[in-house]
N, CA, C and O atoms as CSV, one atom per row, in Angstrom:
chain,resi,resn,atom,element,x,y,z
A,1,MET,N,N,0.816,-1.096,0.073
A,1,MET,CA,C,-0.038,-0.167,-0.054
A,1,MET,C,C,0.942,1.158,-0.063
A,1,MET,O,O,1.946,1.161,0.649
A,2,ALA,N,N,0.672,2.077,-0.743
A,2,ALA,CA,C,1.505,3.499,-1.174
A,2,ALA,C,C,1.313,4.085,-0.101
A,2,ALA,O,O,2.247,4.362,0.651
A,3,ASP,N,N,0.041,4.382,0.165
A,3,ASP,CA,C,-0.404,5.751,0.772
A,3,ASP,C,C,-1.692,5.185,2.104
A,3,ASP,O,O,-2.354,4.152,2.008
A,4,SER,N,N,-1.753,5.997,3.049
A,4,SER,CA,C,-2.490,5.692,3.921
A,4,SER,C,C,-3.898,5.939,3.629
A,4,SER,O,O,-4.054,6.919,2.900
A,5,ILE,N,N,-5.153,5.243,4.039
A,5,ILE,CA,C,-6.425,5.237,3.457
A,5,ILE,C,C,-7.222,6.248,4.498
A,5,ILE,O,O,-7.250,5.983,5.700
A,6,SER,N,N,-7.819,7.337,3.995
A,6,SER,CA,C,-8.827,7.850,5.201
A,6,SER,C,C,-10.427,7.054,5.200
A,6,SER,O,O,-11.113,7.032,4.178
A,7,LEU,N,N,-10.750,6.597,6.146
A,7,LEU,CA,C,-12.093,5.719,6.065
A,7,LEU,C,C,-12.989,7.016,5.851
A,7,LEU,O,O,-13.962,6.760,5.142
A,8,ALA,N,N,-12.925,8.325,6.267
A,8,ALA,CA,C,-14.071,9.161,6.461
A,8,ALA,C,C,-14.314,9.793,5.087
A,8,ALA,O,O,-15.411,10.120,4.635
A,9,ASP,N,N,-13.009,9.926,4.434
A,9,ASP,CA,C,-12.935,10.183,2.668
A,9,ASP,C,C,-13.618,9.029,1.989
A,9,ASP,O,O,-14.428,9.291,1.100
A,10,LYS,N,N,-13.394,7.875,2.290
A,10,LYS,CA,C,-14.002,6.905,1.242
A,10,LYS,C,C,-15.574,6.773,1.583
A,10,LYS,O,O,-16.488,6.550,0.788
A,11,LEU,N,N,-15.655,7.001,3.207
A,11,LEU,CA,C,-17.377,7.228,3.131
A,11,LEU,C,C,-18.038,8.166,2.653
A,11,LEU,O,O,-19.239,8.004,2.441
A,12,ALA,N,N,-17.366,9.443,2.353
A,12,ALA,CA,C,-17.897,10.779,1.981
A,12,ALA,C,C,-18.307,10.351,0.305
A,12,ALA,O,O,-18.972,11.094,-0.418
A,13,THR,N,N,-17.803,9.111,-0.090
A,13,THR,CA,C,-17.847,9.168,-1.704
A,13,THR,C,C,-19.295,8.316,-1.921
A,13,THR,O,O,-19.455,7.843,-3.047
A,14,PHE,N,N,-20.108,8.144,-1.156
A,14,PHE,CA,C,-21.447,7.331,-1.803
A,14,PHE,C,C,-22.580,7.446,-0.266
A,14,PHE,O,O,-22.261,7.520,0.921
A,15,GLY,N,N,-23.517,7.429,-0.710
A,15,GLY,CA,C,-24.672,7.894,0.172
A,15,GLY,C,C,-25.469,6.646,0.431
A,15,GLY,O,O,-26.049,6.615,1.517
A,16,ASP,N,N,-25.627,5.435,-0.504
A,16,ASP,CA,C,-26.625,4.446,-0.488
A,16,ASP,C,C,-26.482,3.706,0.820
A,16,ASP,O,O,-25.428,3.830,1.444
A,17,TYR,N,N,-27.318,3.053,1.220
A,17,TYR,CA,C,-27.214,2.002,2.345
A,17,TYR,C,C,-26.994,0.711,2.003
A,17,TYR,O,O,-27.396,0.306,0.913
A,18,TRP,N,N,-26.360,-0.082,2.836
A,18,TRP,CA,C,-26.223,-1.376,2.971
A,18,TRP,C,C,-25.412,-2.152,1.480
A,18,TRP,O,O,-25.745,-3.216,0.958
A,19,SER,N,N,-24.515,-1.413,1.138
A,19,SER,CA,C,-23.625,-1.739,-0.159
A,19,SER,C,C,-22.168,-1.317,0.212
A,19,SER,O,O,-21.615,-0.228,0.054
A,20,PRO,N,N,-21.754,-2.345,0.687
A,20,PRO,CA,C,-20.372,-2.183,1.097
A,20,PRO,C,C,-19.498,-1.810,-0.064
A,20,PRO,O,O,-19.830,-2.089,-1.216
A,21,ARG,N,N,-18.211,-1.084,0.272
A,21,ARG,CA,C,-17.320,-0.809,-0.542
A,21,ARG,C,C,-16.094,-1.170,-0.035
A,21,ARG,O,O,-15.729,-0.827,1.090
A,22,THR,N,N,-15.197,-2.074,-1.049
A,22,THR,CA,C,-13.827,-2.257,-0.584
A,22,THR,C,C,-12.805,-1.345,-0.519
A,22,THR,O,O,-12.495,-0.822,-1.589
A,23,ILE,N,N,-12.145,-0.990,0.563
A,23,ILE,CA,C,-11.367,0.036,0.149
A,23,ILE,C,C,-9.505,-0.534,0.193
A,23,ILE,O,O,-8.555,0.192,-0.098
A,24,THR,N,N,-9.429,-1.831,0.588
A,24,THR,CA,C,-7.995,-2.312,0.544
A,24,THR,C,C,-8.585,-3.891,0.897
A,24,THR,O,O,-9.644,-4.229,1.426
A,25,THR,N,N,-7.690,-4.526,0.489
A,25,THR,CA,C,-7.244,-6.127,0.690
A,25,THR,C,C,-6.296,-6.401,1.522
A,25,THR,O,O,-5.522,-5.482,1.792
A,26,PHE,N,N,-6.129,-7.485,2.038
A,26,PHE,CA,C,-5.226,-8.316,2.710
A,26,PHE,C,C,-5.152,-10.059,3.325
A,26,PHE,O,O,-6.067,-10.661,3.888
A,27,ASN,N,N,-3.965,-10.504,3.045
A,27,ASN,CA,C,-4.430,-11.985,3.260
A,27,ASN,C,C,-5.776,-12.739,2.325
A,27,ASN,O,O,-6.278,-13.722,2.870
A,28,ASP,N,N,-6.187,-12.441,1.368
A,28,ASP,CA,C,-7.236,-12.614,0.853
A,28,ASP,C,C,-8.675,-12.276,1.477
A,28,ASP,O,O,-9.683,-12.981,1.425
A,29,CYS,N,N,-8.508,-10.963,2.106
A,29,CYS,CA,C,-9.608,-10.752,2.550
A,29,CYS,C,C,-10.079,-9.005,2.171
A,29,CYS,O,O,-9.222,-8.124,2.097
A,30,ASP,N,N,-11.391,-8.769,1.987
A,30,ASP,CA,C,-11.780,-7.348,1.689
A,30,ASP,C,C,-11.870,-6.611,3.046
A,30,ASP,O,O,-12.457,-7.082,4.021
A,31,VAL,N,N,-11.182,-5.309,3.026
A,31,VAL,CA,C,-11.245,-4.508,4.084
A,31,VAL,C,C,-12.250,-3.389,3.304
A,31,VAL,O,O,-11.937,-2.692,2.339
A,32,MET,N,N,-13.805,-3.429,4.146
A,32,MET,CA,C,-14.987,-2.478,3.514
A,32,MET,C,C,-15.129,-1.523,4.444
A,32,MET,O,O,-14.691,-1.615,5.591
A,33,VAL,N,N,-15.858,-0.398,3.903
A,33,VAL,CA,C,-16.724,0.610,4.563
A,33,VAL,C,C,-18.305,0.362,3.885
A,33,VAL,O,O,-18.647,-0.079,2.788
A,34,VAL,N,N,-19.138,0.886,5.134
A,34,VAL,CA,C,-20.479,0.575,4.629
A,34,VAL,C,C,-21.084,1.442,5.424
A,34,VAL,O,O,-20.682,1.525,6.585
A,35,LYS,N,N,-22.319,2.378,4.918
A,35,LYS,CA,C,-23.544,3.091,5.527
A,35,LYS,C,C,-24.594,2.198,5.715
A,35,LYS,O,O,-25.212,1.577,4.850
A,36,VAL,N,N,-24.742,2.187,6.921
A,36,VAL,CA,C,-26.332,1.212,7.092
A,36,VAL,C,C,-27.524,2.054,7.713
A,36,VAL,O,O,-27.248,3.012,8.435
A,37,LYS,N,N,-28.635,1.770,7.490
A,37,LYS,CA,C,-29.837,2.362,8.333
A,37,LYS,C,C,-30.963,1.376,7.969
A,37,LYS,O,O,-31.066,0.939,6.823
A,38,GLY,N,N,-31.879,1.001,9.045
A,38,GLY,CA,C,-32.624,0.288,9.117
A,38,GLY,C,C,-32.467,-1.194,9.366
A,38,GLY,O,O,-31.445,-1.518,9.970
A,39,GLU,N,N,-33.333,-2.181,8.991
A,39,GLU,CA,C,-33.105,-3.705,9.324
A,39,GLU,C,C,-32.511,-4.384,8.274
A,39,GLU,O,O,-33.083,-4.462,7.187
A,40,PHE,N,N,-31.248,-4.968,8.508
A,40,PHE,CA,C,-30.735,-5.726,7.301
A,40,PHE,C,C,-31.614,-7.196,7.322
A,40,PHE,O,O,-32.268,-7.484,8.325
A,41,THR,N,N,-31.570,-8.192,6.013
A,41,THR,CA,C,-32.109,-9.238,6.624
A,41,THR,C,C,-31.877,-10.447,7.667
A,41,THR,O,O,-30.669,-10.428,7.904
A,42,TRP,N,N,-32.265,-11.117,8.136
A,42,TRP,CA,C,-31.898,-12.330,9.076
A,42,TRP,C,C,-30.998,-13.095,7.969
A,42,TRP,O,O,-31.440,-13.175,6.823
A,43,HIS,N,N,-29.746,-13.656,8.293
A,43,HIS,CA,C,-29.096,-14.336,7.619
A,43,HIS,C,C,-27.538,-14.779,8.395
A,43,HIS,O,O,-27.092,-14.075,9.301
A,44,LYS,N,N,-26.845,-15.953,7.935
A,44,LYS,CA,C,-25.724,-16.368,8.464
A,44,LYS,C,C,-24.764,-16.622,7.166
A,44,LYS,O,O,-25.027,-16.617,5.963
A,45,HIS,N,N,-23.784,-16.804,7.743
A,45,HIS,CA,C,-22.494,-17.300,7.027
A,45,HIS,C,C,-22.129,-18.780,7.397
A,45,HIS,O,O,-21.501,-19.090,8.409
A,46,ASP,N,N,-22.447,-19.370,6.761
A,46,ASP,CA,C,-21.842,-20.950,7.133
A,46,ASP,C,C,-20.155,-21.133,7.287
A,46,ASP,O,O,-19.604,-21.933,8.043
A,47,ASP,N,N,-19.607,-20.347,6.532
A,47,ASP,CA,C,-18.250,-20.767,6.401
A,47,ASP,C,C,-17.381,-19.540,6.818
A,47,ASP,O,O,-16.186,-19.726,7.045
A,48,THR,N,N,-17.786,-18.610,6.902
A,48,THR,CA,C,-16.813,-17.409,7.831
A,48,THR,C,C,-17.513,-16.894,8.865
A,48,THR,O,O,-18.714,-17.138,8.978
A,49,ASP,N,N,-16.810,-16.073,9.793
A,49,ASP,CA,C,-17.340,-15.484,10.569
A,49,ASP,C,C,-17.553,-13.928,10.235
A,49,ASP,O,O,-16.872,-13.441,9.332
A,50,ASP,N,N,-18.455,-13.150,10.917
A,50,ASP,CA,C,-18.725,-12.042,10.346
A,50,ASP,C,C,-18.582,-10.851,11.318
A,50,ASP,O,O,-19.277,-10.700,12.323
A,51,PHE,N,N,-17.404,-9.856,10.819
A,51,PHE,CA,C,-16.713,-8.615,11.539
A,51,PHE,C,C,-17.182,-7.443,11.190
A,51,PHE,O,O,-17.236,-7.021,10.035
A,52,PHE,N,N,-17.627,-6.736,12.419
A,52,PHE,CA,C,-18.052,-5.639,12.524
A,52,PHE,C,C,-17.702,-4.556,13.413
A,52,PHE,O,O,-18.064,-4.554,14.590
A,53,LEU,N,N,-16.945,-3.549,12.845
A,53,LEU,CA,C,-16.316,-2.341,13.707
A,53,LEU,C,C,-17.338,-1.049,13.323
A,53,LEU,O,O,-17.489,-0.637,12.172
A,54,VAL,N,N,-18.037,-0.471,14.563
A,54,VAL,CA,C,-18.713,0.705,14.386
A,54,VAL,C,C,-17.592,1.898,14.202
A,54,VAL,O,O,-16.644,2.036,14.974
A,55,LEU,N,N,-17.806,2.608,13.237
A,55,LEU,CA,C,-16.990,3.968,13.297
A,55,LEU,C,C,-17.965,5.242,13.620
A,55,LEU,O,O,-17.487,6.238,14.163
A,56,LYS,N,N,-19.013,5.192,13.352
A,56,LYS,CA,C,-19.930,6.167,13.601
A,56,LYS,C,C,-21.138,5.642,13.912
A,56,LYS,O,O,-21.444,4.590,13.351
A,57,GLY,N,N,-22.000,6.201,14.781
A,57,GLY,CA,C,-23.328,5.675,15.506
A,57,GLY,C,C,-23.409,4.740,16.356
A,57,GLY,O,O,-22.542,4.765,17.230
A,58,SER,N,N,-24.412,3.641,16.413
A,58,SER,CA,C,-24.925,2.857,17.252
A,58,SER,C,C,-25.533,1.624,16.115
A,58,SER,O,O,-26.250,2.046,15.207
A,59,LEU,N,N,-25.291,0.374,16.165
A,59,LEU,CA,C,-25.485,-0.924,15.948
A,59,LEU,C,C,-26.056,-1.595,16.717
A,59,LEU,O,O,-25.573,-1.788,17.833
A,60,ASP,N,N,-27.383,-2.204,16.297
A,60,ASP,CA,C,-27.876,-3.702,16.988
A,60,ASP,C,C,-27.512,-4.661,16.239
A,60,ASP,O,O,-27.861,-4.693,15.059
A,61,ILE,N,N,-26.735,-5.624,16.800
A,61,ILE,CA,C,-26.758,-7.149,16.130
A,61,ILE,C,C,-27.613,-8.015,16.754
A,61,ILE,O,O,-27.221,-8.392,17.858
A,62,GLU,N,N,-28.828,-8.509,16.319
A,62,GLU,CA,C,-29.559,-8.980,16.716
A,62,GLU,C,C,-29.222,-10.514,16.432
A,62,GLU,O,O,-28.849,-10.883,15.319
A,63,LEU,N,N,-29.383,-11.405,17.543
A,63,LEU,CA,C,-29.286,-12.642,17.352
A,63,LEU,C,C,-30.366,-13.422,17.688
A,63,LEU,O,O,-31.257,-12.743,18.197
A,64,ARG,N,N,-30.640,-14.668,17.591
A,64,ARG,CA,C,-32.004,-15.343,17.855
A,64,ARG,C,C,-31.979,-15.358,19.670
A,64,ARG,O,O,-33.002,-15.632,20.298
A,65,ASP,N,N,-30.913,-15.087,20.229
A,65,ASP,CA,C,-31.208,-15.254,21.512
A,65,ASP,C,C,-30.876,-14.035,22.493
A,65,ASP,O,O,-30.995,-14.064,23.718
A,66,ARG,N,N,-30.452,-12.996,21.744
A,66,ARG,CA,C,-29.953,-11.969,22.738
A,66,ARG,C,C,-29.872,-10.749,21.478
A,66,ARG,O,O,-30.369,-11.040,20.390
A,67,THR,N,N,-29.271,-9.470,21.657
A,67,THR,CA,C,-29.000,-8.469,21.100
A,67,THR,C,C,-27.696,-8.128,21.380
A,67,THR,O,O,-27.509,-8.278,22.588
A,68,VAL,N,N,-26.465,-7.639,20.673
A,68,VAL,CA,C,-25.292,-7.228,21.014
A,68,VAL,C,C,-25.511,-5.782,20.475
A,68,VAL,O,O,-25.937,-5.519,19.351
A,69,ARG,N,N,-25.185,-4.945,21.367
A,69,ARG,CA,C,-25.510,-3.370,21.243
A,69,ARG,C,C,-24.040,-2.688,20.640
A,69,ARG,O,O,-23.123,-3.042,21.380
A,70,LEU,N,N,-23.617,-1.928,19.659
A,70,LEU,CA,C,-22.278,-1.701,19.415
A,70,LEU,C,C,-22.508,-0.057,19.484
A,70,LEU,O,O,-23.503,0.553,19.093
A,71,GLY,N,N,-21.222,0.525,20.136
A,71,GLY,CA,C,-21.050,2.270,19.596
A,71,GLY,C,C,-20.004,2.253,18.782
A,71,GLY,O,O,-19.627,1.264,18.155
A,72,PRO,N,N,-19.398,3.564,18.760
A,72,PRO,CA,C,-18.438,4.085,18.055
A,72,PRO,C,C,-17.062,3.422,18.566
A,72,PRO,O,O,-16.737,3.579,19.742
A,73,GLY,N,N,-16.195,2.628,17.620
A,73,GLY,CA,C,-15.066,2.169,18.394
A,73,GLY,C,C,-15.248,0.753,19.096
A,73,GLY,O,O,-14.370,0.228,19.780
A,74,GLU,N,N,-16.312,0.283,18.878
A,74,GLU,CA,C,-16.816,-1.125,19.389
A,74,GLU,C,C,-16.862,-2.023,18.221
A,74,GLU,O,O,-17.202,-1.643,17.101
A,75,LEU,N,N,-16.451,-3.422,18.567
A,75,LEU,CA,C,-16.622,-4.407,17.578
A,75,LEU,C,C,-17.371,-5.547,17.874
A,75,LEU,O,O,-17.771,-5.631,19.035
A,76,TYR,N,N,-17.684,-6.538,17.018
A,76,TYR,CA,C,-18.237,-7.810,17.172
A,76,TYR,C,C,-17.810,-8.768,16.163
A,76,TYR,O,O,-17.510,-8.347,15.046
A,77,VAL,N,N,-17.751,-9.934,16.417
A,77,VAL,CA,C,-17.791,-10.859,15.551
A,77,VAL,C,C,-18.701,-11.937,15.646
A,77,VAL,O,O,-18.653,-12.779,16.542
A,78,VAL,N,N,-19.495,-11.920,14.767
A,78,VAL,CA,C,-20.544,-13.094,14.544
A,78,VAL,C,C,-20.128,-14.569,14.128
A,78,VAL,O,O,-20.049,-14.948,12.960
A,79,PRO,N,N,-19.898,-15.269,15.138
A,79,PRO,CA,C,-19.196,-16.864,14.433
A,79,PRO,C,C,-20.240,-17.134,13.375
A,79,PRO,O,O,-21.423,-16.809,13.276
A,80,LYS,N,N,-19.409,-17.843,12.607
A,80,LYS,CA,C,-19.963,-18.491,11.467
A,80,LYS,C,C,-20.621,-19.771,11.513
A,80,LYS,O,O,-20.222,-20.888,11.843
A,81,GLY,N,N,-21.915,-19.261,11.032
A,81,GLY,CA,C,-23.286,-20.117,11.373
A,81,GLY,C,C,-24.353,-19.960,12.065
A,81,GLY,O,O,-25.403,-20.603,12.036
A,82,VAL,N,N,-23.943,-18.792,12.895
A,82,VAL,CA,C,-25.192,-17.939,13.645
A,82,VAL,C,C,-25.687,-17.278,13.021
A,82,VAL,O,O,-24.949,-16.521,12.391
A,83,GLU,N,N,-27.125,-17.146,12.811
A,83,GLU,CA,C,-27.943,-16.428,12.270
A,83,GLU,C,C,-28.029,-15.072,13.164
A,83,GLU,O,O,-28.115,-15.069,14.392
A,84,HIS,N,N,-27.992,-13.956,12.356
A,84,HIS,CA,C,-27.891,-12.757,13.032
A,84,HIS,C,C,-28.579,-11.535,11.878
A,84,HIS,O,O,-28.416,-11.718,10.672
A,85,ARG,N,N,-29.139,-10.636,12.252
A,85,ARG,CA,C,-29.702,-9.071,11.754
A,85,ARG,C,C,-29.000,-8.078,12.140
A,85,ARG,O,O,-28.994,-7.828,13.345
A,86,PRO,N,N,-28.269,-7.297,11.274
A,86,PRO,CA,C,-27.879,-5.770,12.054
A,86,PRO,C,C,-28.656,-5.000,11.737
A,86,PRO,O,O,-28.993,-4.915,10.556
A,87,VAL,N,N,-29.170,-4.211,12.689
A,87,VAL,CA,C,-30.235,-2.997,12.872
A,87,VAL,C,C,-29.928,-1.670,13.199
A,87,VAL,O,O,-29.620,-1.549,14.385
A,88,ALA,N,N,-29.906,-0.543,12.490
A,88,ALA,CA,C,-29.263,0.773,12.410
A,88,ALA,C,C,-30.523,1.611,12.684
A,88,ALA,O,O,-31.275,1.737,11.717
A,89,ARG,N,N,-30.894,2.222,13.862
A,89,ARG,CA,C,-31.910,2.994,14.019
A,89,ARG,C,C,-31.762,4.396,13.134
A,89,ARG,O,O,-32.693,4.977,12.576
A,90,GLU,N,N,-30.550,4.745,13.139
A,90,GLU,CA,C,-29.973,5.937,12.442
A,90,GLU,C,C,-28.990,5.124,11.386
A,90,GLU,O,O,-28.733,3.935,11.192
A,91,GLU,N,N,-28.515,6.557,10.725
A,91,GLU,CA,C,-27.421,6.329,9.948
A,91,GLU,C,C,-26.062,5.658,10.561
A,91,GLU,O,O,-25.428,6.288,11.407
A,92,VAL,N,N,-25.713,4.631,10.212
A,92,VAL,CA,C,-24.471,4.131,11.250
A,92,VAL,C,C,-23.316,3.695,10.006
A,92,VAL,O,O,-23.600,3.144,8.942
A,93,HIS,N,N,-21.878,4.130,10.495
A,93,HIS,CA,C,-20.891,3.667,9.506
A,93,HIS,C,C,-19.971,2.681,10.010
A,93,HIS,O,O,-19.371,2.852,11.071
A,94,LEU,N,N,-19.837,1.663,9.298
A,94,LEU,CA,C,-18.974,0.218,9.850
A,94,LEU,C,C,-17.703,-0.057,8.909
A,94,LEU,O,O,-17.678,0.115,7.691
A,95,MET,N,N,-16.799,-0.455,9.603
A,95,MET,CA,C,-15.904,-1.211,8.866
A,95,MET,C,C,-15.820,-2.705,8.753
A,95,MET,O,O,-15.703,-3.319,9.814
A,96,LEU,N,N,-15.861,-3.399,7.611
A,96,LEU,CA,C,-16.375,-4.829,7.635
A,96,LEU,C,C,-14.730,-5.355,7.155
A,96,LEU,O,O,-13.866,-4.737,6.534
A,97,ILE,N,N,-14.727,-6.890,7.784
A,97,ILE,CA,C,-13.358,-7.598,6.887
A,97,ILE,C,C,-13.995,-8.818,6.904
A,97,ILE,O,O,-14.581,-9.265,7.890
A,98,GLU,N,N,-13.877,-9.465,5.653
A,98,GLU,CA,C,-14.223,-10.848,5.230
A,98,GLU,C,C,-13.405,-11.244,3.982
A,98,GLU,O,O,-12.922,-10.496,3.132
A,99,PRO,N,N,-13.360,-12.549,4.060
A,99,PRO,CA,C,-12.802,-13.183,3.092
A,99,PRO,C,C,-13.230,-12.721,1.719
A,99,PRO,O,O,-14.434,-12.494,1.606
A,100,THR,N,N,-12.444,-12.531,0.616
A,100,THR,CA,C,-12.830,-11.817,-0.730
A,100,THR,C,C,-13.888,-12.959,-1.407
A,100,THR,O,O,-13.777,-14.176,-1.563
A,101,GLY,N,N,-14.989,-11.974,-1.743
A,101,GLY,CA,C,-16.107,-13.072,-2.310
A,101,GLY,C,C,-17.254,-13.427,-1.703
A,101,GLY,O,O,-18.156,-14.020,-2.296
A,102,THR,N,N,-17.303,-13.045,-0.326
A,102,THR,CA,C,-18.453,-13.660,0.863
A,102,THR,C,C,-19.442,-12.875,0.434
A,102,THR,O,O,-19.190,-11.700,0.168
A,103,PRO,N,N,-20.704,-13.374,0.296
A,103,PRO,CA,C,-21.898,-12.674,0.094
A,103,PRO,C,C,-22.133,-12.037,1.572
A,103,PRO,O,O,-21.784,-12.466,2.672
A,104,ASN,N,N,-22.984,-10.636,1.141
A,104,ASN,CA,C,-22.970,-10.328,2.731
A,104,ASN,C,C,-24.394,-10.472,3.097
A,104,ASN,O,O,-24.902,-9.885,4.052
A,105,THR,N,N,-25.005,-11.259,2.319
A,105,THR,CA,C,-26.031,-11.946,2.943
A,105,THR,C,C,-26.263,-13.463,3.121
A,105,THR,O,O,-27.331,-14.028,3.358
A,106,GLY,N,N,-25.123,-13.964,2.969
A,106,GLY,CA,C,-24.602,-15.292,3.063
A,106,GLY,C,C,-25.008,-15.850,1.909
A,106,GLY,O,O,-24.463,-16.949,1.807
A,107,ASP,N,N,-25.740,-15.607,0.946
A,107,ASP,CA,C,-26.433,-16.404,-0.184
A,107,ASP,C,C,-25.859,-15.544,-1.750
A,107,ASP,O,O,-26.242,-14.397,-1.984
A,108,LYS,N,N,-25.342,-15.957,-2.277
A,108,LYS,CA,C,-24.744,-15.189,-3.448
A,108,LYS,C,C,-25.879,-14.732,-4.528
A,108,LYS,O,O,-25.670,-13.977,-5.477
A,109,ALA,N,N,-26.955,-15.262,-4.235
A,109,ALA,CA,C,-28.330,-15.277,-5.082
A,109,ALA,C,C,-28.662,-13.777,-4.820
A,109,ALA,O,O,-28.822,-13.030,-5.785
A,110,THR,N,N,-28.767,-13.327,-3.574
A,110,THR,CA,C,-29.372,-12.168,-3.037
A,110,THR,C,C,-28.251,-11.214,-2.020
A,110,THR,O,O,-28.661,-10.561,-1.061
A,111,ALA,N,N,-26.885,-11.272,-2.399
A,111,ALA,CA,C,-26.008,-10.498,-2.028
A,111,ALA,C,C,-25.842,-8.959,-2.722
A,111,ALA,O,O,-26.188,-8.934,-3.903
A,112,ALA,N,N,-25.542,-8.152,-2.373
A,112,ALA,CA,C,-25.293,-6.942,-3.195
A,112,ALA,C,C,-23.689,-7.064,-3.989
A,112,ALA,O,O,-22.844,-7.787,-3.461
A,113,ALA,N,N,-23.449,-6.507,-4.933
A,113,ALA,CA,C,-22.487,-6.582,-5.776
A,113,ALA,C,C,-21.412,-5.739,-4.947
A,113,ALA,O,O,-21.582,-4.680,-4.343
A,114,ARG,N,N,-20.181,-6.561,-5.099
A,114,ARG,CA,C,-19.009,-5.928,-4.448
A,114,ARG,C,C,-18.719,-4.377,-5.388
A,114,ARG,O,O,-18.817,-4.269,-6.611
A,115,LYS,N,N,-18.395,-3.430,-4.539
A,115,LYS,CA,C,-18.171,-2.243,-5.336
A,115,LYS,C,C,-16.784,-1.834,-4.507
A,115,LYS,O,O,-16.528,-2.244,-3.375
A,116,LEU,N,N,-15.888,-0.891,-5.339
A,116,LEU,CA,C,-14.752,-0.228,-4.967
A,116,LEU,C,C,-15.050,1.118,-4.155
A,116,LEU,O,O,-16.111,1.583,-4.569
A,117,ALA,N,N,-14.631,1.711,-3.397
A,117,ALA,CA,C,-14.840,2.777,-2.786
A,117,ALA,C,C,-13.487,3.781,-3.403
A,117,ALA,O,O,-13.353,4.941,-3.016
């Protein structure tokens, strides 16, 4: 990597929700930023964990037996195979890290297309 990456600058380049933008890669993983608002679909990832780091706002990660609440600077990793649903009552900015090609819904047929920031 030749230069540092400003997460705020990358997030300022788009306004749509639930559409992650890849900002760099490492070890066959995508590092992404995304803006979210509202409820995402219940889903799980059978083969990968799901990493969430809140940059701005508050995010609830609903699990079938409890809710994990995250604020700025907090992260949570949903273990592979665990059904979950992210919920943002206001606009939330996140960093996500996933193996390259992992569908955000756990299903390639319904996943958002990967975009670069």
